[in-house]
C-alpha positions as CSV (number, residue, x, y, z in Angstrom):
1,X,-12.0,-22.7,4.8
2,X,-14.3,-22.9,1.6
3,X,-15.2,-20.3,-0.8
4,X,-18.2,-22.0,-2.7
5,X,-19.6,-18.8,-4.4
6,X,-15.8,-17.8,-5.8
7,X,-15.7,-21.5,-7.0
8,X,-18.8,-21.4,-8.7
9,X,-18.0,-18.3,-10.6
10,X,-14.6,-19.4,-11.4
11,X,-15.6,-22.9,-12.7
12,X,-19.0,-22.1,-14.4
13,X,-19.4,-18.2,-15.0
14,X,-22.4,-16.6,-16.4
15,X,-22.2,-14.8,-19.5
16,X,-21.8,-11.5,-17.4
17,X,-20.5,-10.9,-13.7
18,X,-22.6,-8.2,-11.9
19,X,-21.6,-5.7,-9.4
20,X,-23.9,-7.6,-7.1
21,X,-21.8,-10.7,-7.4
22,X,-18.6,-8.7,-7.0
23,X,-20.0,-7.4,-3.6
24,X,-21.2,-11.1,-2.7
25,X,-17.6,-12.5,-3.6
26,X,-15.8,-9.7,-1.4
27,X,-18.2,-10.5,1.5
28,X,-17.6,-14.2,1.2
29,X,-13.9,-13.5,1.8
30,X,-14.4,-11.1,4.7
31,X,-16.7,-13.1,6.5
32,X,-14.0,-15.7,6.9
33,X,-12.2,-13.5,9.2
34,X,-13.1,-14.2,12.7
35,X,-14.8,-11.5,14.6
36,X,-15.9,-12.1,18.0
37,X,-18.4,-9.1,18.3
38,X,-20.4,-8.0,21.3
39,X,-22.5,-10.6,23.5
40,X,-26.0,-9.7,23.4
41,X,-25.9,-7.2,20.4
42,X,-28.5,-7.2,17.8
43,X,-26.0,-7.2,15.1
44,X,-24.0,-9.7,13.4
45,X,-20.4,-9.6,11.8
46,X,-22.0,-9.4,8.3
47,X,-23.3,-6.1,9.0
48,X,-20.0,-4.7,10.4
49,X,-18.1,-6.1,7.5
50,X,-20.3,-4.4,4.9
51,X,-19.5,-1.1,6.7
52,X,-15.7,-2.0,6.6
53,X,-16.2,-3.1,2.7
54,X,-17.8,0.0,1.9
55,X,-15.0,2.2,3.6
56,X,-12.4,0.1,1.9
57,X,-13.8,0.5,-1.7
58,X,-14.0,4.2,-1.3
59,X,-10.9,4.7,0.7
60,X,-12.9,6.6,3.4
61,X,-13.5,5.8,7.2
62,X,-16.3,3.8,9.1
63,X,-17.5,7.4,10.3
64,X,-17.6,8.5,6.6
65,X,-19.9,5.5,5.8
66,X,-22.0,5.6,9.0
67,X,-22.5,9.1,8.8
68,X,-23.8,9.3,5.2
69,X,-26.1,6.0,5.5
70,X,-29.5,5.3,7.0
71,X,-29.3,1.5,7.4
72,X,-26.0,0.9,9.4
73,X,-25.0,1.0,12.9
74,X,-23.3,4.1,14.5
75,X,-19.8,4.5,14.3
76,X,-19.0,3.8,17.9
77,X,-20.9,0.4,17.6
78,X,-19.0,-0.7,14.5
79,X,-15.5,0.4,16.2
80,X,-16.7,-1.5,19.4
81,X,-17.0,-4.6,17.2
82,X,-13.8,-4.2,15.5
83,X,-12.0,-3.9,18.7
84,X,-12.9,-7.4,19.4
85,X,-10.5,-8.5,16.5
86,X,-7.8,-10.6,18.0
87,X,-4.5,-9.9,16.0
88,X,-3.1,-13.4,15.4
89,X,-6.4,-15.2,14.6
90,X,-7.2,-12.4,12.2
91,X,-3.6,-12.3,10.6
92,X,-3.8,-16.1,10.2
93,X,-7.1,-15.9,8.6
94,X,-6.1,-13.2,6.2
95,X,-3.1,-15.2,5.0
96,X,-5.0,-18.3,4.7
97,X,-7.5,-16.6,2.4
98,X,-4.7,-14.9,0.4
99,X,-3.4,-18.4,-0.3
100,X,-6.5,-20.2,-1.1
101,X,-7.5,-17.2,-3.6
102,X,-3.8,-17.4,-5.0
103,X,-4.0,-21.0,-5.4
104,X,-7.0,-21.0,-7.7
105,X,-4.8,-19.9,-10.6
106,X,-1.3,-20.9,-9.6
107,X,0.2,-24.2,-10.6
108,X,1.0,-26.6,-7.8
109,X,4.3,-27.8,-9.2
110,X,7.4,-26.4,-10.2
111,X,9.6,-23.6,-8.7
112,X,8.7,-19.8,-8.5
113,X,10.5,-16.4,-8.0
114,X,9.1,-14.5,-5.0
115,X,9.4,-10.9,-4.3
116,X,9.7,-9.3,-0.7
117,X,9.1,-5.9,0.3
118,X,8.5,-3.6,3.2
119,X,5.8,-1.3,3.2
120,X,5.2,1.9,5.4
121,X,2.0,3.5,6.3
122,X,2.4,6.9,7.8
123,X,0.8,7.2,11.4
124,X,-0.5,10.4,12.9
125,X,-1.5,10.6,16.3
126,X,-0.7,9.0,19.7
127,X,0.0,5.2,19.8
128,X,-1.3,2.8,22.4
129,X,2.4,1.8,23.0
130,X,5.4,3.8,22.0
131,X,7.3,0.5,20.6
132,X,4.6,-0.3,18.2
133,X,5.6,2.1,15.4
134,X,8.7,2.4,13.3
135,X,10.6,5.4,12.2
136,X,10.9,6.5,8.5
137,X,11.9,9.5,6.3
138,X,9.5,12.3,6.8
139,X,6.3,11.7,4.7
140,X,2.9,13.2,5.0
141,X,4.1,15.4,8.0
142,X,5.3,12.5,10.1
143,X,8.3,10.3,10.6
144,X,6.1,7.6,12.6
145,X,4.7,4.6,10.6
146,X,3.3,1.0,10.9
147,X,5.4,-1.0,8.8
148,X,4.2,-4.3,6.9
149,X,6.4,-7.1,5.1
150,X,4.8,-8.6,2.2
151,X,5.7,-11.3,-0.2
152,X,4.3,-11.8,-3.8
153,X,4.8,-14.1,-6.7
154,X,4.8,-13.2,-10.2
155,X,2.7,-15.7,-12.4
156,X,1.6,-15.1,-16.0
157,X,1.9,-11.5,-15.5
158,X,-0.2,-11.5,-12.2
159,X,1.4,-10.2,-9.2
160,X,-0.3,-12.4,-6.6
161,X,0.1,-11.6,-2.7
162,X,1.2,-14.8,-0.8
163,X,1.4,-13.4,2.7
164,X,1.4,-10.4,4.9
165,X,3.2,-9.8,8.2
166,X,3.5,-6.7,10.5
167,X,6.8,-5.4,11.6
168,X,6.4,-4.1,15.1
169,X,8.5,-1.3,16.6
170,X,10.8,-3.6,18.3
171,X,10.9,-6.1,15.6
172,X,13.9,-7.2,13.6
173,X,13.5,-7.2,9.8
174,X,15.2,-10.6,9.6
175,X,12.6,-12.0,12.3
176,X,9.7,-10.5,10.2
177,X,11.1,-12.1,6.9
178,X,11.6,-15.3,8.8
179,X,7.9,-15.4,9.8
180,X,6.9,-14.5,6.3
181,X,8.9,-17.1,4.5
182,X,7.4,-19.7,7.1
183,X,4.1,-19.0,5.6
184,X,5.3,-19.1,2.1
185,X,6.5,-22.6,2.9
186,X,3.1,-24.0,3.1
187,X,2.6,-23.3,-0.5
188,X,2.9,-26.4,-2.7
189,X,5.8,-25.0,-4.8
190,X,9.5,-24.6,-4.4
191,X,11.1,-21.2,-4.2
192,X,13.5,-20.5,-7.1
193,X,15.0,-17.2,-5.9
194,X,13.9,-14.1,-3.8
195,X,14.0,-10.7,-5.2
196,X,14.0,-7.9,-2.6
197,X,15.3,-4.2,-2.5
198,X,18.2,-2.8,-0.5
199,X,16.7,-3.6,2.8
200,X,18.3,-6.9,2.5
201,X,21.7,-5.4,2.6
202,X,22.2,-6.6,6.2
203,X,24.3,-9.9,7.3
204,X,21.5,-11.3,9.4
205,X,18.7,-10.9,6.9
206,X,20.9,-12.1,4.0
207,X,21.5,-15.3,6.2
208,X,17.6,-15.7,6.7
209,X,16.9,-15.2,3.0
210,X,19.7,-17.8,1.9
211,X,18.1,-20.4,4.2
212,X,14.9,-20.3,2.0
213,X,16.2,-19.5,-1.7
214,X,19.0,-17.6,-3.2
215,X,18.4,-13.8,-2.7
216,X,19.0,-11.0,-5.4
217,X,19.1,-7.5,-4.4
218,X,20.8,-4.1,-5.2
219,X,23.6,-3.2,-2.9
220,X,24.2,-0.2,-0.8
221,X,27.2,1.9,-1.6
222,X,29.5,3.5,1.0
223,X,32.0,1.0,1.6
224,X,35.4,1.9,-0.1
225,X,36.1,-1.7,-1.5
226,X,32.6,-1.7,-3.1
227,X,32.9,1.9,-4.3
228,X,36.1,0.9,-6.2
229,X,34.6,-2.1,-7.8
230,X,31.5,0.0,-8.7
231,X,34.0,2.7,-10.3
232,X,34.1,1.2,-13.8
233,X,33.2,1.4,-17.5
234,X,32.8,-2.1,-18.1
235,X,30.1,-4.8,-16.6
236,X,31.7,-7.7,-14.8
237,X,31.2,-10.2,-11.9
238,X,33.2,-10.5,-8.8
239,X,32.6,-10.9,-4.9
240,X,32.2,-8.8,-2.2
241,X,32.0,-9.0,1.8
242,X,29.5,-7.6,4.1
243,X,29.8,-7.5,7.9
244,X,33.4,-8.5,7.9
245,X,34.5,-10.0,11.3
246,X,31.1,-10.0,12.5
247,X,28.7,-12.8,13.5
248,X,26.6,-12.3,10.2
249,X,29.5,-11.9,7.9
250,X,28.4,-12.8,4.4
251,X,30.5,-12.8,1.1
252,X,28.2,-12.5,-1.9
253,X,28.5,-12.8,-5.6
254,X,28.6,-9.1,-7.0
255,X,27.1,-8.2,-10.4
256,X,28.3,-4.9,-11.6
257,X,26.2,-3.7,-14.4
258,X,26.9,-0.7,-16.3
259,X,24.5,1.1,-18.6
260,X,24.0,4.4,-20.4
261,X,21.3,6.5,-18.8
262,X,20.6,8.6,-22.0
263,X,18.8,11.2,-20.4
264,X,16.9,9.2,-18.2
265,X,15.2,11.4,-15.4
266,X,17.4,14.3,-17.1
267,X,20.6,12.2,-16.4
268,X,23.4,11.2,-18.9
269,X,26.6,9.0,-19.0
270,X,27.3,5.8,-17.4
271,X,25.4,4.3,-14.5
272,X,26.8,1.6,-12.4
273,X,24.5,-0.8,-10.5
274,X,25.8,-3.5,-8.1
275,X,23.6,-6.5,-7.3
276,X,24.0,-9.2,-4.9
277,X,23.4,-12.2,-7.2
278,X,23.3,-15.4,-5.2
279,X,22.6,-18.4,-7.5
280,X,23.3,-16.4,-10.7
281,X,26.9,-16.7,-10.6
282,X,26.9,-18.2,-14.2
283,X,24.9,-15.2,-15.6
284,X,26.1,-11.9,-17.0
285,X,25.4,-8.6,-15.0
286,X,22.9,-7.6,-17.8
287,X,20.9,-10.9,-17.2
288,X,21.0,-10.2,-13.4
289,X,19.6,-6.8,-13.8
290,X,17.0,-8.2,-16.1
291,X,15.9,-10.7,-13.5
292,X,15.7,-8.1,-10.7
293,X,13.8,-5.7,-13.0
294,X,10.8,-8.0,-12.7
295,X,10.3,-6.9,-9.3
296,X,9.0,-3.5,-10.5
297,X,5.5,-5.0,-10.9
298,X,5.4,-4.9,-7.2
299,X,5.1,-1.1,-7.3
300,X,1.9,-1.5,-9.5
301,X,0.3,-4.2,-7.0
302,X,1.1,-1.7,-4.1
303,X,-0.6,1.1,-6.0
304,X,-3.8,-1.1,-6.4
305,X,-3.8,-2.0,-2.8
306,X,-3.8,1.5,-1.6
307,X,-7.0,2.2,-3.6
308,X,-8.9,-0.3,-1.3
309,X,-7.5,0.6,2.1
310,X,-10.1,2.1,4.5
311,X,-8.9,5.2,6.4
312,X,-8.8,5.2,10.5
313,X,-7.4,7.5,13.2
314,X,-7.6,4.6,15.6
315,X,-4.4,3.8,17.4
316,X,-5.4,0.0,17.4
317,X,-2.6,-1.8,15.4
318,X,-4.9,-4.8,15.1
319,X,-7.6,-2.7,13.3
320,X,-5.0,-1.0,11.1
321,X,-3.5,-4.3,10.2
322,X,-7.0,-5.6,9.5
323,X,-7.6,-2.8,7.1
324,X,-4.3,-3.7,5.3
325,X,-5.5,-7.1,4.9
326,X,-8.8,-6.2,3.7
327,X,-7.1,-4.2,0.8
328,X,-4.8,-7.0,-0.1
329,X,-7.8,-9.4,-0.2
330,X,-9.8,-7.1,-2.5
331,X,-6.8,-6.7,-4.8
332,X,-6.2,-10.4,-5.0
333,X,-9.9,-11.2,-5.7
334,X,-9.9,-8.7,-8.6
335,X,-6.7,-10.1,-10.1
336,X,-8.0,-13.6,-10.0
337,X,-11.5,-12.7,-11.5
338,X,-9.8,-10.6,-14.2
339,X,-7.7,-13.4,-15.3
340,X,-9.7,-16.4,-14.9
341,X,-13.2,-15.1,-15.8
342,X,-12.9,-12.1,-17.9
343,X,-9.7,-12.5,-20.0
344,X,-10.2,-13.9,-23.3
345,X,-8.2,-17.2,-24.1
346,X,-5.8,-16.9,-26.9
347,X,-2.7,-18.6,-28.2
348,X,0.0,-18.4,-25.7
349,X,-2.0,-17.2,-23.0
350,X,-5.0,-14.8,-22.2
351,X,-6.0,-11.3,-23.2
352,X,-6.7,-9.2,-20.2
353,X,-9.8,-6.9,-20.4
354,X,-8.9,-3.2,-20.4
355,X,-12.1,-2.0,-19.1
356,X,-12.5,-4.0,-16.0
357,X,-10.2,-1.7,-13.9
358,X,-9.6,-2.0,-10.1
359,X,-10.9,1.2,-9.3
360,X,-13.6,2.4,-11.9
361,X,-15.0,-1.1,-12.5
362,X,-14.3,-3.5,-9.5
363,X,-14.4,-1.2,-6.4
364,X,-17.0,1.3,-7.8
365,X,-19.2,-1.5,-8.8
366,X,-19.1,-2.8,-5.2
367,X,-19.7,0.7,-3.8
368,X,-22.8,1.1,-5.9
369,X,-24.3,-2.1,-4.6
370,X,-23.6,-1.2,-1.0
371,X,-24.9,2.4,-1.4
372,X,-28.2,0.8,-2.2
373,X,-28.2,-1.8,0.6
374,X,-26.8,0.4,3.3
375,X,-29.2,3.3,2.4
376,X,-26.8,5.9,1.2
377,X,-28.3,9.3,1.7
378,X,-29.4,11.0,-1.6
379,X,-30.8,14.2,0.1
380,X,-30.0,16.3,3.0
381,X,-32.1,18.6,4.9
382,X,-31.7,22.4,4.5
383,X,-32.2,25.2,6.9
384,X,-35.1,26.6,4.6
385,X,-33.7,30.1,4.8
386,X,-30.6,30.4,2.8
387,X,-28.2,33.2,2.9
388,X,-29.0,36.0,5.4
389,X,-30.6,39.3,4.2
390,X,-28.1,41.5,2.3
391,X,-25.7,38.6,1.5
392,X,-27.2,37.8,-1.9
393,X,-25.3,40.3,-3.9
394,X,-22.9,39.3,-6.6
395,X,-25.1,36.4,-7.9
396,X,-26.8,38.5,-10.5
């Protein structure tokens, strides 16, 4: 798997990078994803991927693209091609490309802190299999969702996606995280610790995480002994046990961090937060909280990813996962170009550009090129008559 165009841009950039190059680099990534296609068709995968890319950069659907362009196949043809995607080869390719792009700017030695999160995409409609979706709190008028597990690494202020895994309806979170960590193990660096949210507060999942690296996560309240330890006005370190007497029993170091809310979100007084702090037993609760708060950059990364996710009503989990993968690939490409090619070298690091934004510069630049290449309609036929007689009143 090679990216000659990206390598040339990263190692020997021109004075300027054009929108045409942004589109070309994006297509170079997408064309590495295997798409079997339809035998005997006069089309090729590049034509299909261009439609998908145009849908992604404008967060619209394949239908929204094909309806408004002159030089693209119709929606049915594009979707027929996309239905030939095979789930495992496609997912493997997406993760391989994510790794290839990430390693262009990551050091190969040392150890790193990784961040794991679960992401829910609301699902409307009727799935092909009732077991394929998960349940979530009501959002966007539905409680059904497709869930994905992702892992990021924070490097020089860059939240780089290392891997993505789907969490099927009958899938266990621990199983999904185990598959995810297996992909991370292929990277040429060690994992120092793992930051994850309260989803980790389950004995089996904690066990899976600990096999890879010490996990750090906020605890869920509810247990009497835990509530008692959190009822305090001073920060301190202690221990707590989860799943007592069960196969997945875990005793974890508990950091109780007490802070003043100072009117934050209209609240005042003391705030007690508990963290499971594996590997940080020698740190203070304040230091544990500071380490965990680095994970907040994940939310910014997710916001960017959503700006590059094509819309669809298809029940196909493979196509939906493919669209998720495309979004992460485009975000990854933008991050790498921003830091490697556009950021100005300075003492102590690089100054990131403020004008090369993900939406207005990167995605919109690709959109403009594709509009020209795909023949985006610039005029629409009228009926030649206008308002019926008697309806023109009120116009002056």
